[in-house]
C-alpha positions in Angstrom: -67.7 -39.3 21.1 -71.2 -39.5 22.5 -73.1 -38.9 19.3 -76.5 -39.9 20.6 -79.7 -38.3 19.5 -80.9 -38.3 23.2 -78.1 -35.9 24.1 -79.1 -33.4 21.4 -80.3 -30.3 23.1 -80.4 -31.9 26.5 -77.7 -29.8 28.1 -78.0 -26.9 30.5 -77.1 -23.5 29.0 -74.3 -21.7 30.8 -73.7 -18.0 30.3 -70.5 -17.1 28.6 -69.9 -20.5 27.1 -70.5 -19.8 23.4 -68.3 -22.4 21.6 -67.7 -26.1 21.9 -64.3 -27.7 22.3 -63.8 -27.6 18.5 -64.6 -23.9 18.3 -68.1 -24.4 16.8 -71.0 -22.2 18.1 -73.1 -23.9 20.8 -76.8 -23.6 20.9 -77.4 -21.0 23.6 -80.9 -22.2 24.5 -80.5 -26.0 24.3 -76.9 -27.1 24.0 -75.9 -30.7 23.6 -74.6 -32.7 26.5 -70.9 -33.1 26.2 -68.0 -31.0 24.9 -69.1 -31.1 21.3 -72.1 -29.6 19.7 -73.4 -31.9 16.9 -76.1 -31.8 14.3 -79.1 -34.2 14.2 -80.8 -34.0 10.9 -82.4 -36.4 8.5 -84.6 -35.3 5.6 -86.8 -36.4 2.7 -85.5 -34.8 -0.5 -87.2 -36.5 -3.4 -90.2 -38.7 -4.4 -88.5 -41.2 -6.8 -91.6 -43.3 -7.5 -94.2 -42.8 -8.7 -92.2 -40.9 -11.3 -93.3 -38.0 -13.5 -94.7 -40.2 -16.3 -98.3 -39.5 -17.4 -99.4 -43.1 -17.2 -99.2 -45.1 -14.0 -100.0 -48.7 -13.1 -102.5 -49.9 -10.5 -99.7 -50.7 -8.0 -97.0 -48.1 -8.2 -94.3 -48.3 -5.5 -93.8 -45.3 -3.3 -90.0 -44.7 -3.1 -88.3 -41.8 -1.5 -84.7 -40.5 -1.2 -83.8 -39.9 2.5 -80.7 -37.8 3.2 -78.5 -37.7 6.3 -77.6 -34.0 6.7 -76.3 -34.3 10.3 -73.6 -36.1 12.3 -75.8 -38.6 14.2 -77.1 -41.9 12.9 -80.8 -42.6 13.2 -82.2 -45.9 14.6 -85.5 -47.4 13.6 -86.5 -44.3 11.6 -90.3 -44.0 11.2 -91.9 -42.4 8.2 -95.4 -42.1 6.6 -97.1 -41.1 3.4 -100.6 -40.0 2.3 -102.1 -39.2 -1.1 -104.8 -36.6 -1.5 -105.5 -36.5 2.2 -106.5 -40.2 2.3 -105.2 -43.1 4.3 -101.9 -42.7 6.1 -99.4 -45.5 5.5 -96.6 -45.8 8.1 -93.4 -47.8 7.9 -90.3 -48.2 10.1 -86.8 -48.6 8.7 -85.4 -51.1 11.2 -81.8 -50.7 12.2 -79.3 -47.9 12.3 -79.0 -45.5 9.3 -75.6 -43.9 8.9 -75.9 -42.5 5.3 -78.3 -41.4 2.6 -80.9 -44.1 1.7 -83.4 -44.9 -1.0 -86.5 -46.4 0.7 -89.6 -48.1 -0.8 -92.7 -48.2 1.4 -94.3 -51.6 1.9 -97.7 -50.4 0.7 -97.9 -49.4 -3.0 -100.2 -46.7 -4.3 -102.8 -46.8 -7.1 -102.8 -43.6 -9.2 -103.9 -45.2 -12.5 -107.1 -43.2 -12.8 -106.7 -39.9 -14.6 -106.2 -37.1 -12.1 -104.0 -35.0 -9.9 -102.3 -36.8 -6.9 -100.9 -34.8 -4.0 -98.3 -36.8 -2.1 -97.3 -35.9 1.5 -94.4 -37.9 2.9 -93.0 -37.2 6.4 -90.7 -38.4 9.1 -92.3 -39.3 12.4 -90.9 -38.0 15.7 -87.3 -37.5 14.6 -86.6 -34.8 17.1 -83.9 -33.4 14.8 -82.4 -29.9 14.4 -84.1 -29.0 11.2 -87.9 -29.6 10.8 -87.9 -27.9 7.4 -86.8 -31.1 5.5 -88.9 -33.6 7.5 -91.9 -33.3 5.2 -92.0 -33.5 1.4 -95.1 -32.4 -0.5 -95.2 -33.1 -4.2 -97.6 -33.7 -7.0 -98.0 -36.5 -9.6 -100.4 -36.5 -12.6 -102.1 -39.3 -14.5 -103.2 -38.3 -17.9 -104.1 -40.4 -21.0 -101.3 -41.8 -23.1 -100.8 -39.9 -26.3 -102.5 -41.4 -29.4 -100.3 -41.2 -32.4 -101.6 -41.7 -36.0 -100.1 -40.4 -39.2 -99.8 -41.3 -42.8 -96.9 -41.0 -45.2 -96.0 -41.7 -48.8 -92.6 -43.2 -49.2 -92.3 -44.4 -52.8 -88.5 -44.7 -52.8 -86.2 -45.1 -49.8 -83.6 -42.4 -49.5 -85.8 -39.6 -50.9 -87.6 -36.9 -49.1 -91.1 -37.8 -48.2 -94.2 -35.9 -46.9 -96.4 -36.9 -44.0 -99.4 -35.3 -42.5 -101.0 -35.5 -39.1 -102.8 -33.8 -36.3 -102.0 -33.4 -32.6 -103.9 -32.4 -29.5 -102.7 -32.3 -26.0 -104.5 -31.8 -22.7 
């Protein structure tokens, strides 16, 4: 079967041919070359790292979950990320990808200073059938670690004891 990304949508539409050889609906504007209509789709579904913790280090990895939604493997997949509209960092996953994948970018990110960080991660020039999952936009926060201080009086283990404290959150 010629499952090649270059054949996706490269056919010539012919009136009256609505289904492929397997009975699946063909794209009437841009059918695939060959007897079978196939799906080309890879997407970014989750930012794994930095995680949702409030405190982050000065060199957090940027790790994403990539999902293979279609039938066609991707070769040398290119992707990029950007934080708060700053520098764009691009990577290439060399080789052929047949399945879902967890990928860590080569360049880490520093989100250790208190604030809100808007991550934009996207696939570059995939030419796939679903552009809606090619970009992931998500937010991470860095806030101060909680400070915990309390006192208690425990005169005898095994008995009830009282403690008092205060709490503030931001």
